Structure formats: C-alpha cells, structure tokens
C-alpha positions in Angstrom: 45.7 -11.1 -108.5 47.9 -12.9 -106.0 49.2 -9.5 -104.7 45.6 -8.2 -104.4 44.5 -11.4 -102.5 47.5 -11.1 -100.2 46.7 -7.4 -99.5 43.0 -8.2 -98.8 44.0 -11.0 -96.5 46.3 -8.7 -94.6 43.6 -6.1 -94.3 41.2 -8.7 -92.9 43.7 -9.7 -90.2 44.1 -6.0 -89.2 40.4 -5.6 -89.1 39.9 -8.5 -86.8 42.7 -7.2 -84.5 41.1 -3.7 -84.4 37.7 -5.3 -83.5 39.2 -7.3 -80.7 41.0 -4.2 -79.4 37.8 -2.2 -79.4 36.0 -4.9 -77.6 38.7 -4.9 -74.9 38.4 -1.1 -74.6 34.7 -1.3 -74.3 35.0 -3.9 -71.5 37.4 -1.7 -69.6 35.2 1.4 -69.7 33.4 2.2 -66.4 29.6 1.7 -66.2 28.1 5.1 -66.8 24.5 4.1 -65.9 23.2 5.8 -62.7 23.0 3.5 -59.7 19.5 2.6 -58.6 18.2 4.8 -55.8 18.1 3.1 -52.4 14.9 3.0 -50.5 15.1 5.1 -47.3 15.8 3.0 -44.2 14.3 5.6 -41.8 10.7 6.7 -41.5 10.2 9.9 -43.5 9.2 13.1 -41.8 5.5 13.5 -41.2 4.8 9.7 -41.5 2.4 8.2 -39.0 4.1 7.1 -35.8 4.4 3.3 -35.3 2.4 2.8 -32.1 3.7 0.5 -29.4 1.4 -2.3 -28.2 1.8 -1.3 -24.6 1.2 2.3 -23.4 3.6 4.1 -21.1 3.1 3.9 -17.4 0.6 6.5 -16.2 2.3 9.4 -14.4 -0.4 12.1 -14.0 -0.8 13.7 -10.6 -3.9 12.7 -8.6 -6.9 14.9 -9.0 -6.7 17.8 -6.5 -9.4 18.9 -4.1 -11.6 21.8 -5.1 -12.4 20.7 -8.7 -15.7 22.3 -9.8 -18.0 20.8 -12.4 -18.6 23.3 -15.2 -21.1 21.2 -17.2 -24.3 20.1 -15.5 -24.8 17.1 -17.9 -28.4 18.2 -18.6 -28.2 21.3 -20.9 -25.9 23.9 -22.2 -26.3 26.3 -19.3 -23.1 28.4 -19.1 -22.1 27.2 -22.6 -22.6 29.0 -26.0 -22.3 27.4 -29.4 -24.1 27.1 -32.7 -27.5 25.4 -31.7 -27.6 23.6 -35.1 -24.4 21.7 -34.2 -24.1 21.5 -30.4 -26.5 19.7 -28.0 -26.6 17.6 -24.9 -27.2 13.9 -25.3 -26.8 11.1 -22.7 -25.1 13.4 -20.3 -22.5 14.7 -22.8 -21.9 17.9 -24.8 -22.2 16.6 -28.3 -20.8 18.4 -31.4 -22.0 17.0 -34.7 -21.9 18.0 -38.4 -23.5 16.2 -41.4 -23.4 16.7 -45.1 -26.8 18.5 -44.8 -25.7 20.5 -41.8 -22.0 21.5 -42.1 -20.1 24.3 -40.4 -18.7 27.3 -42.1 -15.1 27.3 -40.7 -14.0 25.9 -37.4 -16.6 26.6 -34.7 -16.7 26.3 -30.9 -18.9 25.8 -27.9 -17.6 28.4 -25.5 -17.7 28.2 -21.7 -19.3 31.4 -20.4 -17.9 31.1 -16.8 -15.2 33.7 -17.3 -11.5 33.6 -18.2 -8.9 31.2 -16.8 -5.2 31.9 -16.0 -3.5 29.2 -14.0 -5.8 26.2 -13.8 -6.3 22.4 -14.0 -9.0 21.1 -16.4 -10.1 17.5 -16.5 -12.7 15.9 -18.8 -13.5 12.8 -20.8 -13.9 12.8 -24.6 -14.8 10.5 -27.5 -14.3 11.3 -31.1 -16.2 9.2 -33.6 -14.9 10.9 -36.7 -13.4 14.2 -37.8 -11.2 16.5 -35.7 -11.7 18.5 -32.5 -9.8 20.2 -29.7 -10.0 21.9 -26.3 -9.2 25.6 -26.3 -7.8 27.4 -23.2 -6.3 30.7 -22.4 -8.0 31.6 -25.8 -9.8 34.5 -27.4 -13.2 34.8 -28.9 -13.2 36.4 -32.3 -16.7 37.9 -32.5 -16.0 40.5 -35.3 -17.7 40.7 -38.6 -14.8 39.1 -40.4 -15.2 35.8 -38.5 -16.5 32.8 -40.4 -19.2 32.3 -37.8 -20.2 33.8 -34.4 -18.2 31.2 -32.4 -14.6 31.5 -33.7 -11.9 31.0 -31.1 -8.1 31.2 -31.3 -5.3 30.4 -28.9 -3.8 27.3 -27.2 -5.5 24.0 -28.2 -5.2 20.6 -26.7 -5.5 18.4 -29.8 -8.3 15.9 -30.2 -7.8 14.0 -33.5 -8.9 10.4 -32.7 -5.4 9.1 -33.5 -2.4 8.1 -31.4 0.6 10.6 -31.7 -1.9 13.3 -32.6 -4.2 13.5 -29.6 -2.3 15.3 -26.9 -0.1 17.8 -28.7 -0.5 21.5 -28.4 -1.6 23.5 -31.4 -2.0 27.3 -31.8 -5.5 27.8 -33.3 -5.5 30.9 -35.6 -1.8 31.5 -34.7 1.3 31.2 -36.8 3.2 28.6 -34.6 1.0 25.6 -35.6 2.0 22.4 -33.8 4.1 23.8 -31.0 4.9 20.7 -29.0 4.4 17.2 -30.4 3.5 14.1 -28.5 6.5 12.9 -26.4 8.4 16.3 -26.6 9.7 18.6 -24.0 9.8 22.1 -25.6 10.7 25.7 -24.7 9.3 28.2 -27.1 11.3 31.4 -26.8 11.4 34.7 -28.8 13.7 33.1 -31.4 11.4 30.0 -31.8 11.1 26.4 -30.8 13.8 24.7 -28.7 13.5 21.0 -28.1 14.8 20.3 -24.6 14.3 16.6 -24.6 11.7 13.9 -24.6 9.3 12.4 -22.1 10.2 8.8 -23.1 9.4 6.6 -26.0 6.9 8.5 -28.2 5.2 5.4 -29.5 4.5 4.1 -26.0 3.2 7.5 -24.9 0.9 7.7 -28.0 -0.4 4.2 -27.2 -2.2 5.6 -24.2 -4.9 7.0 -26.6 -7.9 4.8 -27.4 -9.2 5.5 -30.8 -13.0 6.0 -31.2 -13.4 5.3 -27.4 -13.6 7.3 -24.2 -10.3 9.0 -23.1 -9.5 11.1 -20.0 -7.8 14.4 -20.7 -5.9 16.5 -18.1 -4.6 19.9 -18.9 -2.5 21.6 -16.2 -1.3 25.2 -16.8 0.7 27.2 -14.3 2.5 30.4 -15.4 4.2 29.7 -18.7 4.3 25.9 -18.1 1.8 23.6 -19.8 1.2 19.9 -19.5 -1.2 17.6 -21.2 -2.1 14.0 -20.1 -4.3 11.4 -21.7 -5.4 8.4 -19.7 -2.9 9.3 -17.1 0.1 9.4 -19.5 1.9 12.7 -20.0 1.8 13.7 -23.7 3.7 17.0 -23.7 5.7 19.3 -21.5 5.6 22.8 -23.0 6.9 26.2 -21.7 5.9 29.3 -23.6 8.2 32.3 -23.2 7.6 33.9 -26.5 6.7 37.5 -25.6 4.8 38.2 -28.8 2.5 35.1 -28.6 2.4 34.0 -25.0 -1.1 34.0 -23.5 -1.5 34.1 -19.7 -5.3 34.0 -19.5 -8.3 33.5 -21.7 -11.5 31.5 -22.3 -12.2 27.7 -22.5 -14.0 26.2 -25.5 -14.6 23.0 -27.4 -14.1 22.6 -31.1 -15.9 21.3 -34.2 -13.4 21.4 -37.1 -14.5 22.3 -40.6 -14.6 19.5 -43.1 -16.5 16.2 -43.4 -19.2 15.0 -41.1 -18.0 14.5 -37.5 -19.2 13.6 -34.0 -17.4 14.5 -30.8 -18.6 14.1 -27.2 -17.4 15.6 -23.9 -18.4 14.7 -20.4 -17.4 15.0 -16.7 -15.9 18.5 -17.3 -14.4 19.9 -14.2 -12.1 22.9 -13.4 -9.9 24.1 -10.7 -8.6 27.7 -10.9 -5.4 28.6 -9.2 -5.8 32.3 -9.7 -8.4 34.7 -11.0 -7.2 36.8 -14.0 -10.2 39.1 -13.9 -9.5 40.1 -10.2 -5.8 40.4 -10.9 -6.5 43.1 -13.5 -8.3 45.3 -11.0 
C-alpha cells in the first residue's frame, strides 16, 4: 500500500508539471484570430463630394456680342416636345412629369432652329426635383425603335440639382457615360479617357451650384474643345479627339429624365453661332 501511495503521489506531481508546461506553451502560441478590419480613411469611390462652404472665384469669359435669343418667353415657337410634359409658364420653358403623367423613357424639348457646330449657349435653369440636362451637337432618334418621338443622344451638360453633378459632360445614348467630371481637365482620345489635370479644388468648384434655385449655365464649344461654366465658375475642360464618337455638329435640346415626378425650368436662352455646319456641308 505504501508503494502504491508513493507511486500515485509521484504521478500527481508529474501531472501538475505537465499541466503547467502545457499552460506555458499555450501562452507562447501566437494569436491566430484575424485582426479587425480597419475602417477606410479615405472617401470611397463614387461617394458624394464634400462641398466647400465658399465657391471658387468666377472665371467665365464675358458674354460676347451677337448672342441671339432662341426662346421668346411666351410659347414653344421653334421648340418641339411632348405637349403633355412641356409648356411655358412665367416666361420659362417648363418640363414636368407626375405619377399620373409620366414619360416613357428620357424625352426632350428640341430646338428647331437648325444644327450647331462651334457655338456659345447661355441660359438659366432651376431643377425642383428629378434629373435633366442640356443636349448639344446631338442627334434626334425619330425611328420606330425609340421610346418616344423626342429621343435625343449626344453631348449633354448635366443638370442634376446637386453640387459635383451639375456641370459634368455626359454622353446620352452613348457608351462613354460621364466623360469629364466636375473639376477635371480631360482629353478623350481613341484609346480612351486621359486625365490631364484639374481646374482647382473640386469641392470649391462644385459649391458654385445652388440646389433647387436658379443657376446660370454657359456652354462654349469650339472645334473639339468644350467648356462648361455654372454661375461663372468653370466646371469642366474637355477635349474630344475620339474619331469614332466625336461630334462636330448637331441639335440643341432640353431633357426630362425618366423616373419619378420632376420639374425643371429654363429661361433666358440665347445662342451665338461661330460657324454654320449646314452651309459648310454645301
């Protein structure tokens, strides 16, 4: 019995030692749990731009002599759009959709005064809700496949009612989408978009836009060079040298975007042509 007790006592001591050893090993093992993911410290792509409190200094050129009013502020003479959606109210071209009176696809009010090549367009707009735009050097798609009789595609000066969106250039019905964003200086060549630089602090440039209020838009197009200004502040500087997609002439139109109810107004629409594409073809 004494021998057995001694043996059991020795085994107990060994067990305690083994347990202590295992505890030490466990403490020396590295932590295999994954480290917690860190929150990104930079703004993710596509996030809304943080708008500055002070807009950039206006830098638009003065209005040139020879600008011609292309809207009489009374009726839609020289303009053509869906009469259910487009009207003239308080001296403005007004585009409006409601739940009861929607549009099938994007639709446009088209200026019937001919095509433009090199030009300067100045107008004032206000977007209460929805999405809109100003088409130029564009094409009227009047075929049977069109969603409605007033479908237009081509260069669009964006009107979205939001800083950092109003002012960029979009290719309506094209494959290039948002070709030059607010604050960018871009060359679009055969191989695609090339960012050449910036026009300054993008947030300060975007701050020039007044949401749900009247804004002055200037579009200057000469050759392949395009500039957009809002309230005197340059929004983009874009050069299109893509031989497959470049447009050197086309029509002017105003957009109602498909979707929820919206209201957009345009007034003081005036144009100066620097050349005549229709005469140049002859």
